C-alpha positions as CSV (number, residue, x, y, z in Angstrom):
1,X,0.0,0.0,0.0
2,X,2.9,2.4,0.7
3,X,3.9,2.5,-2.9
4,X,0.4,3.3,-4.1
5,X,0.2,6.1,-1.5
6,X,3.5,7.5,-2.5
7,X,2.4,7.5,-6.2
8,X,-0.8,9.4,-5.3
9,X,1.2,11.9,-3.2
10,X,3.5,12.5,-6.2
11,X,0.6,13.1,-8.5
12,X,-1.2,15.2,-5.9
13,X,1.6,17.8,-5.5
14,X,-0.3,21.1,-5.2
15,X,-3.6,19.3,-5.0
16,X,-6.4,20.5,-2.8
17,X,-7.6,18.4,0.1
18,X,-10.6,17.2,-2.0
19,X,-8.4,16.4,-5.0
20,X,-6.0,14.5,-2.8
21,X,-8.8,12.3,-1.3
22,X,-10.2,11.7,-4.8
23,X,-6.7,10.9,-6.2
24,X,-6.3,8.2,-3.7
25,X,-9.8,6.6,-3.6
26,X,-10.8,6.8,-7.3
27,X,-8.3,4.2,-8.5
28,X,-8.3,1.9,-5.4
29,X,-9.2,-1.7,-6.1
30,X,-10.5,-4.3,-3.7
31,X,-7.2,-6.1,-4.1
32,X,-5.4,-3.1,-2.7
33,X,-7.3,-3.2,0.6
34,X,-6.1,-5.1,3.8
35,X,-8.1,-8.2,4.6
36,X,-8.6,-7.0,8.1
37,X,-10.2,-3.8,6.8
38,X,-12.5,-5.8,4.5
39,X,-13.5,-7.9,7.4
40,X,-14.5,-4.8,9.3
41,X,-16.6,-3.7,6.3
42,X,-18.6,-6.9,6.4
43,X,-19.2,-6.6,10.2
44,X,-20.4,-3.0,9.9
45,X,-22.6,-4.0,6.9
46,X,-24.3,-6.6,9.0
47,X,-24.7,-4.3,12.0
48,X,-26.2,-1.4,9.9
49,X,-28.5,-3.5,7.8
50,X,-29.9,-5.1,11.0
51,X,-30.5,-1.6,12.5
52,X,-32.2,-0.4,9.3
53,X,-34.4,-3.5,8.9
54,X,-35.5,-3.1,12.6
55,X,-36.2,0.6,12.0
56,X,-38.1,0.0,8.7
57,X,-41.5,0.0,10.4
58,X,-40.8,3.0,12.7
59,X,-43.1,6.0,12.5
60,X,-40.4,8.3,11.2
61,X,-39.4,5.8,8.4
62,X,-43.0,5.3,7.4
63,X,-43.4,9.1,7.1
64,X,-40.2,9.3,5.0
65,X,-41.5,6.5,2.8
66,X,-44.8,8.2,2.3
67,X,-43.1,11.4,1.4
68,X,-40.7,9.6,-1.0
69,X,-43.6,7.9,-2.8
70,X,-45.3,11.2,-3.2
71,X,-42.1,12.7,-4.6
72,X,-41.7,9.9,-7.0
73,X,-45.1,10.6,-8.4
74,X,-45.7,7.1,-9.5
75,X,-42.2,6.5,-10.8
76,X,-41.3,3.7,-8.4
77,X,-37.7,3.2,-9.5
78,X,-36.0,-0.1,-8.9
79,X,-34.1,0.4,-5.6
80,X,-35.5,-1.7,-2.7
81,X,-36.8,-0.1,0.5
82,X,-35.6,-2.2,3.4
83,X,-38.3,-4.2,5.1
84,X,-41.0,-3.3,2.6
85,X,-42.2,-4.7,-0.7
86,X,-41.7,-1.5,-2.6
87,X,-39.1,0.2,-4.7
88,X,-38.0,3.8,-5.3
89,X,-35.5,5.8,-7.4
90,X,-32.1,5.4,-5.9
91,X,-31.7,8.8,-4.1
92,X,-35.2,8.5,-2.5
93,X,-34.5,4.8,-1.4
94,X,-31.2,6.0,0.1
95,X,-33.1,8.7,2.0
96,X,-35.7,6.3,3.4
97,X,-33.3,3.6,4.3
98,X,-30.8,6.0,5.9
99,X,-33.7,7.3,8.0
100,X,-34.6,3.7,9.0
101,X,-31.0,2.9,9.9
102,X,-30.9,5.7,12.5
103,X,-34.6,5.4,13.6
104,X,-33.9,3.3,16.7
105,X,-30.4,4.5,17.8
106,X,-29.0,1.1,17.0
107,X,-26.7,2.0,14.1
108,X,-22.9,2.4,14.5
109,X,-21.2,5.3,16.1
110,X,-17.8,7.1,15.7
111,X,-16.6,7.8,12.2
112,X,-18.6,10.9,11.2
113,X,-21.0,10.2,14.0
114,X,-23.1,7.5,12.4
115,X,-21.3,6.7,9.2
116,X,-23.0,3.4,8.4
117,X,-26.5,5.0,8.3
118,X,-25.3,7.3,5.5
119,X,-23.0,5.0,3.5
120,X,-24.7,1.6,3.6
121,X,-28.0,2.9,2.1
122,X,-26.2,4.5,-0.8
123,X,-24.4,1.3,-1.7
124,X,-27.5,-0.8,-1.5
125,X,-29.6,1.7,-3.4
126,X,-27.3,1.4,-6.3
127,X,-27.5,-2.4,-6.3
128,X,-30.5,-2.2,-8.7
129,X,-28.2,-1.0,-11.5
130,X,-26.8,-4.5,-11.7
131,X,-23.2,-5.6,-12.5
132,X,-22.0,-4.4,-9.1
133,X,-19.9,-7.1,-7.4
134,X,-19.6,-7.7,-3.8
135,X,-16.0,-6.7,-4.0
136,X,-17.0,-3.3,-5.5
137,X,-19.6,-2.8,-2.8
138,X,-17.1,-3.5,0.0
139,X,-14.6,-1.1,-1.6
140,X,-17.3,1.6,-1.9
141,X,-18.3,1.1,1.8
142,X,-14.7,1.6,2.9
143,X,-14.3,4.7,0.7
144,X,-17.5,6.2,2.2
145,X,-16.5,5.5,5.8
146,X,-13.1,6.9,5.2
147,X,-14.2,10.2,3.6
148,X,-17.0,10.9,6.1
149,X,-14.7,10.4,9.1
150,X,-11.7,12.3,7.6
151,X,-13.9,15.4,7.0
152,X,-15.0,15.4,10.6
153,X,-11.4,15.0,11.8
154,X,-10.5,17.9,9.6
155,X,-13.3,19.9,11.3
156,X,-11.6,19.4,14.6
157,X,-13.4,16.2,15.7
158,X,-16.7,15.2,17.0
159,X,-17.0,17.2,20.2
160,X,-15.8,20.6,18.9
161,X,-18.0,20.3,15.8
162,X,-21.1,19.2,17.7
163,X,-20.6,21.8,20.4
164,X,-21.2,24.4,17.7
165,X,-24.6,22.9,17.1
166,X,-23.9,20.8,14.1
167,X,-25.0,17.2,13.9
168,X,-21.9,15.7,12.3
169,X,-23.7,12.8,10.7
170,X,-25.6,15.3,8.6
171,X,-22.7,17.7,7.9
172,X,-19.9,15.3,7.2
173,X,-21.9,12.2,6.2
174,X,-22.7,13.7,2.8
175,X,-19.1,13.5,1.8
176,X,-19.0,9.8,2.7
177,X,-22.2,9.1,0.7
178,X,-20.8,10.9,-2.3
179,X,-17.5,8.9,-2.1
180,X,-19.4,5.6,-1.9
181,X,-21.5,6.5,-4.9
182,X,-18.6,7.9,-6.9
183,X,-16.7,4.7,-6.3
184,X,-19.6,2.5,-7.6
185,X,-20.1,4.8,-10.6
186,X,-16.4,4.2,-11.4
187,X,-15.7,8.0,-11.6
188,X,-12.1,8.9,-12.3
189,X,-10.4,11.2,-9.9
190,X,-11.5,14.5,-11.5
191,X,-15.2,13.7,-11.4
192,X,-14.8,12.0,-8.0
193,X,-13.5,15.3,-6.7
194,X,-16.4,17.1,-8.3
195,X,-18.8,14.8,-6.5
196,X,-17.2,15.6,-3.1
197,X,-17.3,19.3,-3.9
198,X,-21.0,19.2,-4.9
199,X,-21.9,17.3,-1.8
200,X,-20.1,19.8,0.4
201,X,-22.0,22.8,-1.0
202,X,-25.3,21.6,0.3
203,X,-25.0,19.7,3.5
204,X,-26.2,20.3,7.1
205,X,-27.9,19.0,10.2
206,X,-28.3,20.8,13.5
207,X,-29.1,19.7,17.1
208,X,-32.3,21.7,17.7
209,X,-34.2,18.5,17.8
210,X,-33.1,17.9,21.4
211,X,-35.3,20.8,22.5
212,X,-38.5,18.9,21.8
213,X,-37.6,15.4,20.6
214,X,-38.3,16.2,17.0
215,X,-37.9,13.4,14.4
216,X,-35.4,15.3,12.3
217,X,-32.4,13.6,14.0
218,X,-33.5,10.3,12.5
219,X,-33.8,12.0,9.1
220,X,-30.3,13.5,9.0
221,X,-28.5,10.3,7.8
222,X,-31.1,9.8,5.2
223,X,-30.8,13.3,3.8
224,X,-27.0,13.0,3.8
225,X,-27.3,9.8,1.9
226,X,-29.6,11.3,-0.7
227,X,-27.4,14.4,-1.0
228,X,-24.2,12.4,-1.5
229,X,-25.8,10.0,-4.1
230,X,-27.3,12.9,-6.0
231,X,-24.0,14.8,-5.9
232,X,-22.2,11.8,-7.5
233,X,-25.0,11.6,-10.2
234,X,-24.4,15.3,-11.0
235,X,-20.7,14.8,-11.2
236,X,-21.1,11.8,-13.4
237,X,-23.2,13.9,-15.7
238,X,-20.5,16.6,-15.9
239,X,-21.3,19.2,-13.2
240,X,-18.3,20.6,-11.5
241,X,-17.9,21.1,-7.7
242,X,-15.5,23.4,-5.8
243,X,-12.1,21.9,-5.5
244,X,-11.4,23.9,-2.3
245,X,-14.7,22.9,-0.7
246,X,-12.9,22.0,2.5
247,X,-10.2,24.7,2.9
248,X,-11.6,27.8,1.1
249,X,-11.0,30.7,3.4
250,X,-14.5,32.1,2.8
251,X,-17.3,29.8,2.3
252,X,-15.3,26.6,2.7
253,X,-16.6,23.8,4.8
254,X,-14.0,24.2,7.5
255,X,-14.2,28.0,7.7
256,X,-18.0,27.9,7.7
257,X,-18.8,24.8,9.8
258,X,-15.6,24.6,12.0
259,X,-14.3,28.1,12.4
260,X,-11.6,28.1,15.1
261,X,-11.7,24.3,15.6
262,X,-10.6,23.0,12.2
263,X,-7.5,20.8,11.8
264,X,-7.3,20.5,8.0
265,X,-4.1,18.5,8.1
266,X,-6.0,15.7,9.9
267,X,-8.0,15.1,6.7
268,X,-5.2,13.4,4.9
269,X,-3.3,11.9,7.9
270,X,-2.5,8.2,7.2
271,X,-4.5,8.2,3.9
272,X,-4.2,4.8,2.3
273,X,-2.5,3.3,5.4
274,X,-5.2,3.9,8.1
275,X,-8.8,3.2,7.1
276,X,-11.2,5.3,9.1
277,X,-13.8,2.5,9.3
278,X,-11.7,1.4,12.3
279,X,-12.8,4.5,14.2
280,X,-16.4,3.3,14.2
281,X,-18.0,1.1,16.8
282,X,-21.2,-0.9,17.4
283,X,-24.0,-0.2,19.9
284,X,-25.0,-2.9,22.4
285,X,-27.6,-0.5,23.9
286,X,-30.5,1.3,22.1
287,X,-29.6,4.8,23.2
288,X,-27.2,7.6,22.5
289,X,-23.6,6.4,22.8
290,X,-22.9,9.1,25.3
291,X,-24.9,7.1,27.9
292,X,-23.2,3.7,27.3
293,X,-20.1,4.2,29.6
294,X,-22.3,5.0,32.6
295,X,-24.6,2.1,31.8
296,X,-21.6,-0.2,31.7
297,X,-20.4,1.3,35.0
298,X,-23.8,0.8,36.6
299,X,-24.1,-2.9,35.6
300,X,-20.5,-3.6,36.8
301,X,-21.0,-1.9,40.2
302,X,-24.4,-3.5,40.8
303,X,-23.1,-6.9,40.0
304,X,-20.0,-6.5,42.2
305,X,-22.1,-5.1,45.1
306,X,-24.7,-7.9,44.7
307,X,-27.7,-5.6,44.8
308,X,-30.8,-4.8,42.8
309,X,-32.5,-1.5,42.0
310,X,-34.3,-1.3,45.3
311,X,-30.9,-0.9,47.1
312,X,-30.0,2.2,45.2
313,X,-30.1,5.5,47.1
314,X,-28.5,7.7,44.5
315,X,-26.5,7.9,41.3
316,X,-24.3,10.9,40.4
317,X,-22.9,11.4,36.9
318,X,-19.7,13.5,37.2
319,X,-19.7,15.2,33.8
320,X,-19.1,18.5,32.2
321,X,-21.3,21.2,30.7
322,X,-21.9,19.2,27.6
323,X,-23.0,16.2,29.6
324,X,-25.6,18.3,31.4
325,X,-26.8,20.0,28.2
326,X,-27.1,16.8,26.2
327,X,-28.3,14.2,28.8
328,X,-29.9,15.9,31.8
329,X,-33.6,15.1,30.9
330,X,-36.3,14.2,33.5
331,X,-39.3,14.9,31.2
332,X,-39.8,12.1,28.8
333,X,-42.2,12.8,26.0
334,X,-41.1,10.3,23.4
335,X,-38.5,7.7,22.5
336,X,-35.9,10.2,21.5
337,X,-36.2,11.9,24.9
338,X,-35.6,8.6,26.6
339,X,-32.6,7.7,24.4
340,X,-31.0,11.0,25.4
341,X,-31.9,10.9,29.0
342,X,-29.2,9.8,31.5
343,X,-31.9,9.5,34.1
344,X,-34.1,7.3,32.1
345,X,-31.4,5.0,30.8
346,X,-29.9,4.4,34.2
347,X,-33.3,3.8,35.8
348,X,-34.4,1.2,33.3
349,X,-30.9,-0.3,33.3
350,X,-30.9,-0.7,37.0
351,X,-34.3,-2.3,37.0
352,X,-33.9,-4.7,34.0
353,X,-30.1,-5.2,33.9
354,X,-30.1,-4.2,30.2
355,X,-30.6,-1.2,27.9
356,X,-31.9,-3.0,24.9
357,X,-34.7,-1.8,22.6
358,X,-37.4,-3.2,24.7
359,X,-36.5,-0.8,27.5
360,X,-37.1,2.3,25.3
361,X,-40.1,1.1,23.3
362,X,-42.7,1.0,24.7
363,X,-41.6,3.8,27.2
364,X,-41.5,2.9,30.9
365,X,-41.4,6.5,32.1
366,X,-44.8,6.3,33.8
367,X,-43.8,3.3,36.0
368,X,-43.5,4.5,39.6
369,X,-40.2,2.6,40.2
370,X,-38.7,4.1,37.0
371,X,-39.8,7.6,38.1
372,X,-38.3,7.0,41.6
373,X,-34.9,5.9,40.2
374,X,-34.9,8.8,37.7
375,X,-35.2,11.3,40.5
376,X,-32.2,9.7,42.3
377,X,-29.9,10.6,39.3
378,X,-27.9,13.8,39.5
379,X,-25.9,15.0,36.6
380,X,-23.2,17.5,37.7
381,X,-20.8,19.7,35.9
382,X,-17.7,19.0,38.0
383,X,-15.2,17.4,35.6
384,X,-13.0,18.4,32.7
385,X,-13.3,15.6,30.3
386,X,-10.8,15.0,27.6
387,X,-11.8,14.4,24.0
388,X,-13.2,10.9,23.9
389,X,-13.5,10.6,27.6
390,X,-16.8,9.7,29.3
391,X,-18.0,10.7,32.7
392,X,-17.6,8.5,35.8
393,X,-20.7,7.2,37.6
394,X,-21.0,7.3,41.4
395,X,-23.4,4.7,42.9
396,X,-24.7,5.2,46.4
397,X,-26.5,2.4,48.2
398,X,-29.0,2.5,51.0
399,X,-26.7,0.5,53.3
400,X,-24.2,3.4,53.2
401,X,-21.8,1.9,50.6
402,X,-20.7,3.9,47.6
403,X,-18.8,3.1,44.5
404,X,-17.3,5.2,41.7
405,X,-16.5,3.7,38.2
406,X,-15.2,5.4,35.0
407,X,-15.3,3.2,31.9
408,X,-12.6,4.2,29.4
409,X,-14.0,2.1,26.5
410,X,-17.6,1.1,26.8
411,X,-18.7,-2.1,25.2
412,X,-18.8,-1.8,21.4
413,X,-16.0,0.7,21.1
414,X,-13.2,-0.1,18.6
415,X,-11.0,-0.8,21.6
416,X,-13.7,-3.1,23.2
417,X,-15.6,-4.4,20.2
418,X,-18.6,-6.7,20.1
419,X,-17.5,-10.3,19.5
420,X,-18.7,-12.1,16.4
421,X,-21.2,-13.9,18.6
422,X,-22.5,-10.7,20.2
423,X,-22.9,-9.1,16.8
424,X,-24.7,-12.1,15.4
425,X,-27.1,-12.1,18.4
426,X,-27.8,-8.5,18.0
427,X,-28.4,-8.8,14.2
428,X,-30.6,-11.8,14.5
429,X,-32.7,-10.2,17.2
430,X,-33.3,-7.1,15.0
431,X,-33.8,-8.8,11.6
432,X,-36.0,-11.8,12.6
433,X,-39.1,-9.9,13.7
434,X,-39.3,-8.2,10.3
435,X,-38.0,-10.8,7.8
436,X,-38.1,-14.0,9.7
437,X,-35.3,-16.3,11.2
438,X,-34.5,-18.1,7.9
439,X,-34.0,-14.9,5.9
440,X,-32.0,-13.4,8.7
441,X,-29.6,-16.3,8.7
442,X,-29.4,-16.3,4.9
443,X,-28.7,-12.6,4.8
444,X,-25.9,-12.8,7.3
445,X,-24.3,-15.8,5.6
446,X,-24.3,-14.0,2.3
447,X,-22.5,-11.0,3.8
448,X,-19.8,-13.1,5.2
449,X,-18.9,-14.3,1.6
450,X,-19.9,-11.0,-0.1
451,X,-16.5,-10.8,-1.9
452,X,-17.6,-13.9,-3.8
453,X,-20.9,-12.4,-5.0
454,X,-21.1,-11.3,-8.6
455,X,-24.3,-9.2,-8.4
456,X,-25.2,-7.1,-5.4
457,X,-28.8,-7.7,-6.2
458,X,-28.4,-11.1,-4.6
459,X,-28.0,-9.1,-1.3
460,X,-30.5,-6.3,-1.8
461,X,-33.2,-8.9,-2.7
462,X,-32.8,-10.4,0.8
463,X,-33.6,-7.1,2.5
464,X,-37.4,-7.2,1.8
465,X,-40.1,-9.6,2.9
466,X,-40.7,-12.8,0.9
467,X,-42.3,-12.1,-2.5
468,X,-41.4,-9.8,-5.3
469,X,-40.8,-6.1,-4.4
470,X,-43.4,-3.8,-5.9
471,X,-44.2,-0.1,-5.9
472,X,-46.4,0.0,-2.8
473,X,-45.5,-0.2,0.8
C-alpha cells in the first residue's frame, strides 16, 4: 500500500484536500485493501442493515417513505426499501433507508457520527443498477466510511464540531455518501473530486431536535445519503464542484462549519494506510452512545455489590457542561427523549439489567419505580473531560456503601468491540421480527462471503419480505 500512496502523493503535489482524497480513492481496487479492513466492512454492513431493517417499520421511516412515494409521483424506480415490498428511485431509497438505519439509535457510532446509516443505504440503493460485485460494494463502503470520518477529523473532531450545534452525521456524512456512490459509478479522480465538492456545497444538520424530541435527528443520515448520491450523479453527468470545498478561506466547509476548531491536516493523515472505518463502533444499547459508559459502569458496580435496583439510594454522573446540556432530561415525551436521558437510561438499566430496545419502546417512564430511580440521578458539571473521555458514575447504596467507576472504553468501542457472537445475536434479534429467522440467517451468511458475490442484487433482494418487491408499501 505504501507504494500506491507515494504514487498518489506524487501526482497530488499542489492538489487541494478534496483532490488528494479523490486521487487516492478513485483508482483503489478491492485487491489493494487489507483483509482486516475488508472484514470490518462486512461486520459493519451486518450491523447497519440489522438496525435499518428493525427501523423500517418505525413511525419516522413510514413518514419518510410516504413522502418519498409522493415525490416519485408514480415512478417507483428499482431500488429496494428495506423491510418493505416496494421500490423507489435510488436517491429516495437511500433517504428512506438512511432514516430507517438511524430510527432506533442502534446503528454504528464514531466515524462521522453514524457513518453506516449514511453510506450503507447508498451502496444498496445502487445495487439495482446491476453488475455491481460484492468486492466493488465493499470497496465503496470503505471509501464512504473513510471520507466521512476524515472530513469530521478535519473539522476538529466530534466534540468541537457538535458543540457548535452541528450534527456531524448530517454535515460530514454527505461526503462519505458521495464517495461511496462515486466509487460505484467508477468515476475517475476528476469527477470523483467534483462529487465531493458538490456534496459539500449543500450539507447540514443541527441539534435543535433535542429541545422537543423532533424526528429530524433520524432523518439526518437519510438526507445526507440522498445528498451524496445525487452529488455523484451530477458529477457523473458533468457538473463541477468546488475543489477547495474544505479549505476555502471564505465559504469553505472548515471556515463555515468549523471556524476556530478545524485541523485541516488531519483530513489526509495516514491516507491509504489507516482506514477510518476502524474508528467506528457498534452499539449494544438502544440509546445515545454518550450514555453507554455510565450504563456499563452501573451494571458492573451493581453486580460487584450484589444488589438490585431497590438498594440504590442515589446515582451521580460526574460530567461537564456538555454532559448536562445533552443528557440531563427528566421529562420524557417520546422515545428520542428517553434515548438522550441519562436519568431514564440508568433507571431502566438498574431495573432490568439491560438497555436494549425493549427498555425504550414502549416507554417505561410512567412506571413508579422508574420515576423514583430517575429522581435519584444527579448530573453535575464538575469534571474536565478530555476528548473521547466519558463521565464517571457514582453509585450510592441504602446501606451506606458507595462506588465510583469510570469506563474508558464502553462495550462496542473499537478498543472493546462486540464479539462475532454478540454481533450475530444483535443482528438476528433485530432482523428476525421483520424478515423471519430463515431470511436473517441467509442474509448474514451472504454478507460473510460477499466478496464472492457477482451481483449485489443477490444481497438487496434479501432485505425485503418474501415475495417480489413492488411499488407499494
